N, C-alpha and C positions, 0 to 999 in steps of 0.2 A: 513486553515491549510497549513503551508508553507514548500514545499516539496524541494524548492532550496538548492542544495549543498548535498542533502542526497545520500550517496552511495547506489548502486544496493544491496549490500550485508548486509547493516545497517539494524537495526531493523525498522520496517515501522512506522513514527511519528504518525499514527493513534491508535496505541496503542494494534493493533490486536495480537502482539506477533510473528507475522511472518516476514521474511525478507521484505525488500521494494519491491525488484524484483518480489516478489510471491505475493505481496498485491496490493498496490495501484500505484505501477509504471506505469502499462498499462492504468489503467484509468486515471490518472493524465497526462500521455503523449499522450493520444488518438488524434489521427489525420484523421480528416475525408477527403473525397475525395475533398470536396469543399475547405478545407484547402490548400491541396496540390496543386490544379488547380489554386488557388489565388497565392500562393508563385510562382509557375513556371510561371505565367504570369508577377509577378513582376521582376523576373529573366531576362524574355525575353526583357522587356522593357527596364531595367537598361542596360543591357550588349549592346543592339542596338546603346546606344549612348556612350558606354565605350570607353575611349582613348585608352585602350590597346587592344580592340579588333582586329585590323588589324594585328597588330604583332604577337598575340596569334595565330590567324587563321593560319598565315604562319607556326608557329611553329608546330602546331597541324596536318596540312595537308601536310605541306611541298609543293613540285612542282609537285604533281601527277596531271595528267589532268583528271578532272572528266566528260569531255564532250565526252563521249562514251556511245552508246547504252545501254551497259551492267549495267551502272550506273542507275539503275531504279529509281522511286520515293521513293520506301520504302528503298533502300540503302541511298538515300540522305537524307532522314528525319531522318533515324538512325545516320548517320555522323553529322548532324546538332544538335541532341539532345545530343549526346556524347559530342560535342564541347561545347555546352552551359554549361552542368554541370562541365564539366572539368574546363572551365574558371572561373566558379562561386565558385567552391568547391576546386580545385586542385593547380591552377597556383599561385606560391606564388608571391606577389607584392614586389616592392622595399623596403617597410617598413616593410616586414615580415607578412603582413596581406593578406586576401583574399578578392575578389570581394563581398562574401557574407557579409563580415564585414562591408564594405562600405554600402550595402543595409540596413543591419540591423541597422547601425548607423543613416541612412538618413530616417528612418521610425520608430522613438521611439515609436509611438502608434500603431504598428502592431498587430493585433489581436493574442491572444496566439496560437492558433492552426498553423496559417502560420510561426509564429515565432520559434515555436517548431520544425516544418518541416525543416526549413533552418538551424538551429542551430545543429540538429542530422545529416543532410546532410553533414554539413562542416566537419565531422569526417569521413566520407567515402571517397572511392576512387574505380576507376575501377580496379577490380582484375579478374585474369582468374580462372574459375572453370570447373571442369568436372562433367558431369551429372551421378550420380551413381544409382538414382533409379527415377521412373516416377510413378505418381499415376493419371493417367488420369482423367481431369475434376477437380482435386483437387490441386495438389501440385508436385513439384520437388525437389528432394534432390540432393544438390551440395557438391561437396568436393574441396576446394581452394587448387590449386596447391602449393606444397610446405609444406603443412601441412596436417595431417590425421585427419581433422576436418569437420563432415559432418553438413550441415545445411539445414533444410527443409524450403522452401519458397512457399508460398501460391500464385500460379499463375495458374488460370484456363486454360487460352489460351495457355499459353507456355507448359502446361503439355499434351496438345493435339498435339503439333509440336515437342517437343524436343525428343530426344531417348537417351537411355543408352549410355554413353560414348561420346556423343556429348561434345564439348568444347565451351565456350563462355566467352567472357571478358564482365563483367558487374559490374554495381554499385548497391549494395543491401542497399535498405531503412530496417534499424534494425526493425522499427516498423511502418508498413504501415497501410493504413485505413482498413485492414482485422484482425488487432490486431496482427500481426507478420510481420516476414521478407517478404519483397517484391522485385522483380527485377524491377529497374526503368528503365526510357526510355534511349534508347542508346546503348542496349545490343548488341553484335556483335558475330554472330555465326562463329567460326574459321574453315576454311577450313581443312580437313584432311591432305593436303600437308603442312600446315602452322602449325599444333599442335607441332610438334617436335620443331620447333622454338620459339615458345611461351614458351614452358616447359624449354627449354635451357636457355631462357633470365631469366626466374623466378629463375631457379638453380644457375646461375651465379650471380645475384643481391642479392639473399639471402644470397649466400656464403661469400659476403662482410660485412655483418651484424655480428660484433663479439659479440655483447651484446645479441642476440637472442630476443631483446624485440619487442614491436610495430612496425611493418612495414608498417604501414598507409601512413607515408610520402614517403617510397621509392616508392609504387605504384602510389602516386599522381605524381611523377615525371615520371613514365613510361607509363602513359597514352597514350601520343602522339606516343610512339613506338609501343604499341599495336594495336592503331588505324591505325598506318602506315602498319603495316603487314596485317591487315584486308583489309584495302583499296586496298592495291596490289594485293591482291587475288583476287578483282573483276576487277580492270582495267587492270591489267598485271597478269593473273593467271598462277600458275606455275602447271604444269602437269607431271605426273610420267614418268620416262624413261622406255619404254617397252623394252624386250629383247626377242629373239627367245630362242627356247630350246638348240641352240648351245652357248647361251650367248652373241649373237651379237645384237646390237642396231635395233630395229625395224624400218625399212624404206621400203615404197612400191615402189619398183623399177620396171620399166617396159622396156625391153630391145628389139631392133627391128633388124631383119635380113631381106635382101632382098632374095627371094626364086629364085634361077636360073635354077632348075630342081625339078619341085614340085613332080614328081612321085618318084625321088629318095630320097627326104626329107621324103615323107610320109612313104616310107618302112623303111627307117633308124629309124624314130620315132616309128614306130610300132613294130620294131626288138628289141628295147632297153627294157630290162628286168625291169629296174626301171620307165618305163613311161607306163601308163595304159591309152589305147585308148578309147575315146567316141567321135565317129565321128570325127570332126576336132579339138577335144582338148585332151591333154594328161596330165593326172596328173603324177606329179613327186613325186614318194615316195621312201625313202629310210628308211630301219628299221622301218617301220610302222610310220614314220613321213613325214607329207606333206611338201616338200620344196618348191613348186611352180606348175605352170601350164604353158603348151606350146600350144598356139593357131595357127592354120594354116588359115590364112586369104588371099588366092587367092596368090598374088606375095609378100606376107609378112608373116614372122614367128613373133610371138610376145612371150616373155618369162616374165611371171609375178612371182616375189618373195617379200619375206618380209624383205630381209636384202641384203646390198650389197655383202658380202661374199658368199651368196647363189647365188646371179646374177652371180657373177664372175664363180664360179663353175659350173652355169647352161651353160653359155658361153661356157666354156672348153668342157663341154658334147655334146652341140648341134654341135660344131665345129669339134668334133672328130668323131661323128656317120654321120654326113652331109658331112663333108669334103668340097670341092669345089662348092657343090651344094646349098651353102648359103654364104651370105656376111654380116659381121656385119656392121650396120648403126648407131647406138647410143642407148642412155638410157635417161630416165626421171627418176628422183628420187623424192619422196614427203615424207616429215616428217610428220606423222600424228599428232603428238604433234602441230606442227605450224598450220595445218589445223582445229584442235579442237579449239585452241586458237583464231584464225580468226573467227570461228563460235560463240564462246562465246562472243567476243568483239562487234560482230556486232548485238548481241541480238537474233540470231537465235536458235530456238528451233526444236528438231527433229520431224518430222512430223509423225503423227499417221497414220499407213497403213489403207487404206480402208478395209473394211470388205468384203469378197468375199466367194464363195463357197469352195475355195482351201484353206482358212485359218484354221490352226490347232485349233480345239476346245479346250478351256481353260483347260478343266480337264484332256486332252491328253498331252498338252503342260506342264503342271504342273508335270504330272507324269513321262515325260521324263525328265525333269529338276532335279526332286527329285532324280530318279535313277542316272543321270550322276553325280550329286553333292555328292551323298553317296559314289560312287566308288572313286570320284575325291579326296574327303577329306581323305578317308583312305588311299590312295596313297600319299597324301601330308605329312601325319605324318613321311613318311619315305624318303620322297624326300630331296635332298640337296638343301636348300634355301640360295640365295645370301645375303638377309638380315640377315641371321644367320651365317655369314661367310662361307657359301656353307655347314653347318653342318644340319643335320635333327631336326626336331621339338623335336622328341624324345630325342636326345642327347642334345639339348639346354634346355629341360626341368630340366636336372640333372647338367646342368653348371651355376655356380653362375654368370658368366659374360653374358652368353647368354640368361638366364632365363628371365630378364627384357625385352629383345627385343622380346622374344617369346610372353609374356605376352601382350606387345603392339601390336603386330599383331593379337593375338587371341582377343583383345577389339575391334581392327578396323574390323574384319571379323563379330564380333557379331553385331556391330553398322551398318554396311551394310545391314545385314540380317533384321534389325529392321527397316530401312529407305524402303526396298524393300517390306516388309509386309504392312507399311502405304501406300506404293504408289500402293498396288495391284498387284505388279509383282512377277514373280514366285520367291521362297525365300526357303532356307534350312537351318533349325535350326542347328548351329554349336557349341551349348553349350555343347555337349557330349564331345568335344574333350577336355575340361579341365580335365574331370575325366580319359579320356584315356591316357592322358599325367602325369598323377599323380598330377595335380594341383588343384584339387577340394576343398583344404583347403585354397589355398591362398586367400588373401583378397579381390581380384578383381575377384574372380571366380562367376559366376552367381548362384544366391540364387536357381533357379529352373534349373535342368539339365534334358535332354533327352537322351535316348539311340538313336543311329543310326539305323534308319530304312528305308529300301526302300520303294517306292511309294505305292506297291502293299500291303505293310504289315500296312502302315498308312490308307489305305482305308479299 
């Protein structure tokens, strides 16, 4: 029976009376794992000798230096797989065809399974998706950015690793060996700091499409851009700008003074109301906020703060109370973002502290964390948040312009919570905040919500 040219919504040629897509479509287009592996091996061999490979590689990767420890074997394999599929199925050649067309033409007696795989993958592109639901051990529900359309992909491994509100750029095989949609090789997990840029690209490019039709060709062209954003996040990661409660950028500032009269300095520090003494260390606390510490180390006095304005303010305090008993010598300033970036690029990972008798038991640590986060999140709802134009989340929930930003924040908080749970770290369920803010009916609100409870109530 010939199924060629039959529309998916047309009556099935077998005479069952059902639509083709509900009847023989899946059986007729079934692709096995062997078919897929054979086709990918054919792609790999053909592209290895492809004349356009070198130029295409430069377009896809640009001038990014991949020779850094952070570029692990896993990331390299992901990049290579993404490039292989992009060059085969997405990069339009001078004659308007694709590399896959050459492969099909050069192999006229290709078995039906591998041929079907190559033909259907020709109609795909790398597209950005949000994870909206996870069924561990079974599947993942994705929503493509730019359209409100969910698709369930059968991914046993990915369903144990991905969490709700993760973002990935992936190529979906519409009908894989499992009999349904599957994520193909080369899927790129987008870092939280880069998700806004990906979303902005999609919004901008889709806005250029006046006909609102199929946008596969558009996404085929965007493949190198998506890959570049992902690659940059690995080799030159962007890190968030941290601010103190005063709104100043966080910098670790160490300021030194020569001590000319230790007894006078000690007396002056101890007499200052904003300095709380503990042996040779004084905590600098103003309005219940910790601004820094002062350490008396023999002939030297050291002031440690987390911003330049606080350090300057601390210098004025010390010189005012100690007067000519101290003499300013200088300071060192460290940007924690740069230190973190260097550690990431060097491939360093934080060391796990050795267990000992003084280690806090996990159940006590979790209880303390739960109680702290419960109080923190309750206050957060009424705090002025810079990302919300210094408005409170309660205000933003009622604002048409600020509500989308608030929803993005809530999704990010929930995603961090899910990853912390998976890593076995202390985690506090934040899903109750949607209802507290009157957003329980929002399309992105969690389907299961929990009331806020302190740790002793949970126990």
